[in-house]
N, C-alpha and C positions, 0 to 999 in steps of 0.2 A: 615679919610676915608669916602667916600660916594659913592653911586651907581647912575648911570644914564643909560638911554636907549633911543635912538632916540632923544637925546638932552633934555630929561626930567629927572629931578631928582626924584629918587625913595626914598620915605621915608623909612629910615632904622636906625637901631642902630648897631654900630660896636664895638666889643671889641677884644683886641689883646694884646699880649706881644711883646715888641720890645727890641732889643739890638744892640749895635755897636761892630763890631769886633775890635780886638786889634790894627790892623793897621789903624783903623778909616776910612777905605775906603768903608766899607760895613755895611748896616743897615739890620738887620734881623727881620722879623715879624713871630711870632709863635702864635699858638692857636687862629687864626683869626675866629671870629664868627660874622656873619651878620644876623640880625633879621629884617624881613620885612613882612608886611601883604598885600603888593601891587604887589605880583608876578603875579597875574592874569592879570596885565596890560601888561606884556611882554610874556605871554604864546602865542603860544606853544613852541617858540624857547628858551625862557628864556635867550636870549643874553643881556648882559649888559656890562658896563664899570666900573671898580673899580678905583676911583680917590684917589691917595695918595699925600698929600702935607704937607709941614713943616710950622709950625707957625713962626719959627725963621729965617730959611734960605729960600731963593727963590727957593724952591725945589718942583717939581711937576712931578708926574708919572701917566699915564693912562694905565690901564691893561685891555684888553678885557677878558671877562669871561662869564660863564653861571651860573646863580643862580637858583637852582631848589628847589622845595618845600621839606620840611622835611618829616620824617616818618608819616604814617597815625596815627591820634590821635582822630579824631571826625567824627561822622556819623550823618546825618540828613535823616529822612525818608520822602519821597515824594510819595503821598500827606501826609500832616501833620496829617490828621485824619484817617490814615490807621489803620486797626485793628478792625473797627466797623462792626458788622453784618457779621462776618465770620461764614460760615456753612460748614459742611463736603461736600467734593466733589467740592467746589468752586475753580475755576481757578482765580488767582489774575491777573486781566486784567491790572491794573495800579499800578506799584511799582518801585521806583528807590531809590538808596542809594547815597546821595550826600556826597562826601568825602573831608576831610580837614586835613591839617597838624596842628601842634601845634599853628601856628600863624594865622590861618584862611585862608590860601591859598588852593585853590583846588588842589587835587593831579594831577600829570601830566598824560598825556595820556599813555595808555598801562601798567600802574602800575597794579600789580596783587593783588587781595584780596581774602581771603578764607572765605567761608560760612560754618557754621554748622547749621543744621536744626533739629527741633523736631516737629512732627505733621504736617510737610510740606514735599512735595516731588518735586524733580526737574523733570520736564517733558522731558527735552532734554536728560536725562540719561547720561550726560557727567560728567566731574569731578566737584569738588566744587570750582574751581578757576575761577574768573571772572576778566575781564579787565575794567579799567576806560576809559570812552569815552572822546571825545573832550571837553565836558562840565564839566569834573571832576566828572561824575556820573557813577554808575553801574546800567544799566537798566535791571530790572528783570520782566518787564511786560510780562505776558503770559507764564512765565516759572515755576511758582510755583503753586502747588495744595494742598488744605487743606485735610489732611488724618485723622486728629484727629476727634473723635466723638463729639457729642453735649455737651457743657458745659465743654470742656477739654482745657487744656493749650497747646498753640503752641509757639515756640520761634525761633528767628533768631539771630545768633551771627556772628560777623565779626572779623577775626583774621588778625593781621599784624605780620607775622612771626609766632611765637608760642604764642603771647600775644593776649588775647581777648580785643579788644578796644571798642566793642559795643555788647550789648545783650539786646534784647527787647522781652518781653513776652506778649502774647495776649490770650484772652479766647474766644473760639467759642460761638456762641449764644446758649442759653439754649432752650431745648425742653422737653416736658413731654407728656406722653401717658395716657389718661384717658378713662374711660368707660362712654359714654354719655347716654346710655339707662339704664333702671331699670332692675336689675338682682335679681330674687327672692332668698331669703335666704334658703328656703326649697323647694325641688322638689322631685318628685316621681322617684324611681329607674327605669331605662330604658327609661325615657323620654328625652326631649331635651330642651336646652336653645335656644330660637328663636330670630333672628334679634338683635343680640348684636352689638351695635355701638361703635366703638373706634375712638378717635380723637387725633390728634397730636396738641398740644397747644404751641404757641411761647411765648417769654418772655413778650409780651404785653397782654397775656391771650386770644389771638385770635387763631382760627383754622389756621394752616399753610397750605395754599392752594398750596404751592409749593411742598408739599409731594404728589407725584402722581406716578401712575404705569408706566408712560412713561420711557423708558430706556434712561439713561444718561451714556455715557462712558462704556457701557456694564453692568451697574447696574440699578436696579429698586427699588422702595420703596414697600416692601411687609410686611405684618404682619405675624408673626410666632406664632402659638399656640403650646405650649410645655406642654406635660403631662409626669409625671414620669413613667407612665405605657407604654409609647411609646418609640420606638427606635428613635434615632436622624433622621434617614432617613425617618421615617414614619410621622414626624411632618408635619402638613399641613400649607401652605402659602396662604394668601389672599391679594388681590390687594387693594391699596389705591387709592382713587379718590378725588383730591382736599382736602387732609388732613383728609379724613374720610374713614373708612373701616367698612363694614357691614358684619358680619358673620351670615349667614342665619340660620345655625343650628349647635349646639355643642352637641353631644350625651353625655348623662350621664350614668354612670355605672349601672349595674343591682344589685350591692351589696350596702348595707347600709353603711353609714359612711360619712366622710368629704371628698368631692371631690375638689381638687385644680388644677388649671392650670395657666400658665403664658403666657401672650400675650406680645410680644416684636417685635421691628423692626428687620427684618431678618439680617441686617448688623450691626446695632448699638444696641447691646443687653442691654446697660444701659437704653435705652428708652423702659421701660417695666412697666407693671402693673399685679397684680395677682388677681385672682377671686376665692372665696371659696363658695361652695354651700353644704348645708347639704342634703344628699340623704337618703330618708326613704322608706322602703319597704311597698307596699300597698296591702291590701286585697280588691279586687274590687267587689262591688255589685251595680247593676243598680237599681235605684228607679224611680218610675213614678213621674213626676212633675205635680202639680195641674194646671199649666198654659201651653198653647201651646208653643212648643219650636222646634227648628231645630232637626231633627233626629241625627245630628252630635254632638250635645251637650249632655253630660252625667254628672251626679253627681256620683263621685266615693267616696264611704264611706270607711274609714279605721278604723278598729276596733282593739283594743288591744287583748292580749291573754286571758283576763278574760271575753271576750264577751260583754264588755260594749259598749255603743253607741259611735258614733264618737264625738270627742272633738274639732278638728281643721280642717280648710279648707285652701287649697292653690291652686291658679289658675294655671293650666298648659296651656300656650298659644300655645304650638306647635300643639295640635290637638283640641283646643277649649274646653277642658273639665275642670271641677272644681274638684280639688283633695282635699280630706279631710284627715288630719293627726292628730296624737295624740299630739297636741300642741295648747294651749289656745291662744297664740299670733296670730297664723294664723287665728283662728276663729274670733278674734276681727278685723283683717285686712279685712276679708270677709264681716263682718257686716258693717264695715265702707264703703266698696265699694258698698254694696247693698243699704245702706242708701243714698249714693251720687247718685247712679243710679236712685233711686226712686225720689229724688229731681230734678234731671235733666229731668226725664220724665214728672213730674208735670209742670216744668217751660216751657218745649217745648209745652206741651198741652195747657197751657194758651196762649202762643204765637200763636199757630194754631187757637185757638178760636177767638182771637182778629183779626187775619188776615181774618177769615171767616166773621166776623161782618163787617169789612171794605169793603170787596168785595160786601156783600149784600147792604150796604149803597150806594156804588158807582153804583150798578145796578139800584137802585131806582132813583138816581139822573139822570142817563142816560135816563130812561123811561120818567121822567118828562120833560127833555129837548126836547126829540123827540115829546112829546105831545104838548108842547108850540110851536114848529116849525110848527107842523101840523095845530094848531089853527090859527097861524099867517098867514099861506098860504091861509087858507079858508077865512080869514077876508079881505084880500086885493085882492083876486082873484089870481088863479094860473097863468094866462097868464101875468097879470100885475106884478105879483111877479117876474117873470123871466125878464120882460121888464125893471123893475126898476133897474136891475143889482145889487141886494143886494148880497153882498158876505157874507161869514161866519162871519166876524167880525161885520158887521152891524146887522145881525140877532141876534148875541149874545148880542149886546148893547140893542136891543129892548126887548129881554127877560129879561135882568137884570133891565130894567127900569119899568117893570110891577110891 
């Protein structure tokens, strides 16, 4: 047995069982199996001719037939690098499933395959059955959207009947939320945390500038500040701009203790970070400073119940005051900042003095040049000076030659 189509032999392997009836007038063929990987050559009609001949007798039969691909066995994703850089909310603009049977033939047109999805959503909201096109592919471009969060698994499975013939898992790109500004560990009760900066960082360690407050598909990227003391509907949201969110003021409670709050993405709650601040009650006394200062700046001294002097200091940036607490570590931090401030003032003062000296030197040079020009004009005569057509460069050359 062999196959041909359009006068061309199709490479194939045939197996069968044969027998001759008792009257020896009929030959029967049973369990005929034809295997070929060249059926794409005769698609889409799959029309062929089955040739049967005998090696011993001059017997030949040609039977018209159609040879179609077998059941779905193999899937290839197109493009081959699909699955990289998947992020929540992304619509998969380019994706196709190339379908094959056991022997490598593309599935025939209009064959149905079934999809099961996890972390992906069908935008057309139809059923999960898709048809194979003329090229043996199922085109899914623009029909799937990523719904899983950052760093989550998504999967796509293909079924033939009830059998899963293909399953592929991918992981969405990772993101993390960090605090980019310095947050004090100790603050005064009733004060505020000011200008707290949050950043969304991608897997490369860079700020993800695609995280922005612009609305996409009815959703926007916002930061949610959650506190245990607030109801869910009272939690405040803040907008992201190019991967950053600046919270101008976060009020602290009036009571002493450990104050905790969680900052998270309003839709992807796994993208979160927590902040803890020790809140201390302050007894406020205003002391005069020995050096001139702004009337808005104050030193607030905190004393313990025994009436002892202040032991620690913490800077409150919300209203520009310096807060003093019963904590030696805060005092050391203030001394370090004051020492650094003094060093900076000295360094800038030296720079200013050097600049003043340079300005004075340049003024002297300018006066000398003007005097030389005046003397040169008097020497050659003012009228001839103009007549000679001396330009600025010639005059400078004469001065330098003296």
